[in-house]
N, C-alpha and C positions, 0 to 999 in steps of 0.2 A: 504493499499500498503505499501512497504517497508520506512523505515524512513532514507533511505541514498540515496547515488548519489549526483554528482554537482547539478542539478536541485534542488531537493529538499534543497541541504544548501545554494545554492544561496537567494530561497524563503525564508526558515529562519531567515536570514541576516538581510531579510528587516522588519523584527518585532521584537520591542525591548523589550526584556522579562522582562525587570525590570520595565516597562510602564503599568499602567490600561487606555486604550484607551476610549473614548468615542465612542459613537457609531458612530455618525459623520465622526470621525478619520477611526475609523474601517473600515466601510461603502466604503470610498475612498481607501484606503489599498486596497482593495477587487481587484480593477483593474490591482495592481501591483503582486499578489500574485496566480492569477488564470491563469496562463498561457495554462494548458490543451486544447487541439483542438477539445473540444466540452463544451459547457457553462455549465460550474458548477455550481451546488447548492449551494446556501448558507445558512447554519445552524446555530442556536444558543442553547447552550449547558448550561443550568443553574443548579447549585449545590443548591438543596434547604435543608433550615434546619428542615425538618422532620422525623419522623423514619417509614419510609415506612413499617415498619414490623406490624403497627398500621392502620386497615381500616380506622381509622376517620382522620388522619393525609396523606393520599392519596389524591393527585392532580389529577384532572380534567377535564377539559373542552374545550368549542371550542371558535372560534374567526375567525371574516373575516377580512382577511388581505388588506387591504387599494388598493393595488395594484397588488393583488394575488400572486403564488407563480411563475406564470411561466409555469407550468405544465400543459399538456394537461389531466384532470381527466375524465375515464371513467367510467360513472354512469349507474349501474345495478337498475331497481327500480322492486320491487315485489310487485305488488298491485293487484286490481281487480275492474271490473266495469266501471266508468266514470273515475276512476285515471288511470286507462289504456293510456289513451287518453291525459290525462293532462299530464301525466309523460311524454309523446314524444315529446308533445308540447313546453314542456318546457326545450329539448334536450337531454334526456335521453338516451344514447348508447344503451343500453338493456333495453327491457319491457317485463313483463310478470306476468304469475299467476304460479299457481299451473304446469304448465307446466316447466316453468324457473326454479323450485325449483329443479323439477328433472331434467335439463338441467345441474344445477351446481352439483348437487350430483352425479351424471355421468362425471362431469371431467371437465366440461365448467367453464373457469376462466378469461374471457376476461375483466375483467373490474378492476377498482381500488376501486372502492368503491359500498355498496349495500345501498341502500334505501327501506323501507318497510314502510305501512301501518299496525297498531296495528291488523286488522282484520286476517293477516297474519303471524302474529310472531307466533303460535301455529305450525303451518307446518313447519316454517324455524327454529324454536327450535328445534323440533321433527329430523329433516331430514338433516339440515345443521348445527348447534351448532358445532360440531365434524370439521367440515370442515372448515368452515370460522373463529370460534373462535380464534387457535392459528396463523391463520392470521391478526388478528384485521380488521376482515370485516364484523362481524357478529354486526347486526343493533342492535341498540341501542340509548334508548333515552336521555343519558349523552352525546351521542357523534353527538347529531342532526340528528339520520338518522333514526328513527321511527316515527311517526306522522302522522296528517290527512294532513297535508299540502305539498301536493308530488311537487307542481309546489316550493315554495319557497327551500325546500330541495335542490335540483335539483340545481336549480340557484344558491344559496348558494355554496354548493361545486364547480360547473363550474366557479363561480366566484373566489373562492381563501380560501375558511372557510377552515381552519385546526382544526384538533384535537389533543391537546396536555394532556399529561399524564406522570406521573413520572415512574421511571423504579423501579427495585430492591433494588437498590442504592440511590434511592431518586434525580435523576437527570432527568431533562426533555429536550429532543430533539426534536428541533422542526425547520424546513424548512421555511424561509421568503423570498426567492424568488432564484435568478440567478445572476449569475457573470455580466451578460451584462444591468442587471438592473442599471439604475440611481441610484448613490451614496444615494440620498435624499429619492428615495422609497422604499429605503432598510433599511432607517432609519424610514420611517415613519411605514413601516411594522412591526421593531422591538417594537416601541414604542406601539404599537396596542397589539401584544403579550405579552409584560411586562405589560400593564394595566389590561389585561385578564387574568394572571399569579396572579398578586396582587388580583387580585378579587377574586379567589381561592383558597385563602389561609384557609387552614383549622382552627377555632377556638380553635383548640388544641394543634395546633402548637407554642412552645414558644421557645424566642430569636430570633436572626435573619434569619428571613423565606429567604431572597434571599442572598446565599452565596458569589458567584460566578456568573460569566458569561462568555464564551468565544464565538467568531467567528470563524467559520472554512467555508473551502469550498472543495470541493470532493476530490480535490487532494492537498492543500496547507496546510501549518500549522496554527494550533489554535491562534487565537487574543484575551488578556485578556482585557477585557471590563472593565470600570468603571460603578458601579450601582448608583451613589451618584452625580445627576446632569449630565449634558452634552447629554441627553436624547431629541432627537428633540420632539415638541409637535405634 
């Protein structure tokens, strides 16, 4: 959105740009800066001390946010046999085998995540890699979307498990909830994400790993965060 206008200027004035806020302070401030007519998403952006050009320094992982994301995730499951019924029972929105692969190849995209069992990956890679890959939807073991436990994968996504990974500038962007969340729940989700991110630090990364962090809402200004103390357990 354009960074101008009286509304945005009023929101910016509520954030002290000279201060680094604790996550608890920032989560409480969200209520004042999220003034859109919809429930704004709250995101955290971490700048990492890595060289994203080096494959051994890239950061990727998953984390189960204790209070979810506040978003309804539509899950498609590509599998076969008994796993078809298991996926449906777990709450998958779309379930199928080769016929679902063909539907997706033909343009069906009514989902937010794709889960698959290993026995379907050859067909998925052959027919859907170029379609799903650029969208970040291609099932991958590292993102927790490929495996034999269909029930666990579907329930995890529905409950608020998210994937995080750095972009080409070494920044990780991740949602931690909605502006309507209780500030304590935003803080708890942030703490879970921070712990997972620290656990994913590459062994080859030298120096300060977490260089800076900002909390933002969909339509509001960013809030600088302190990464030394002040994080709720």
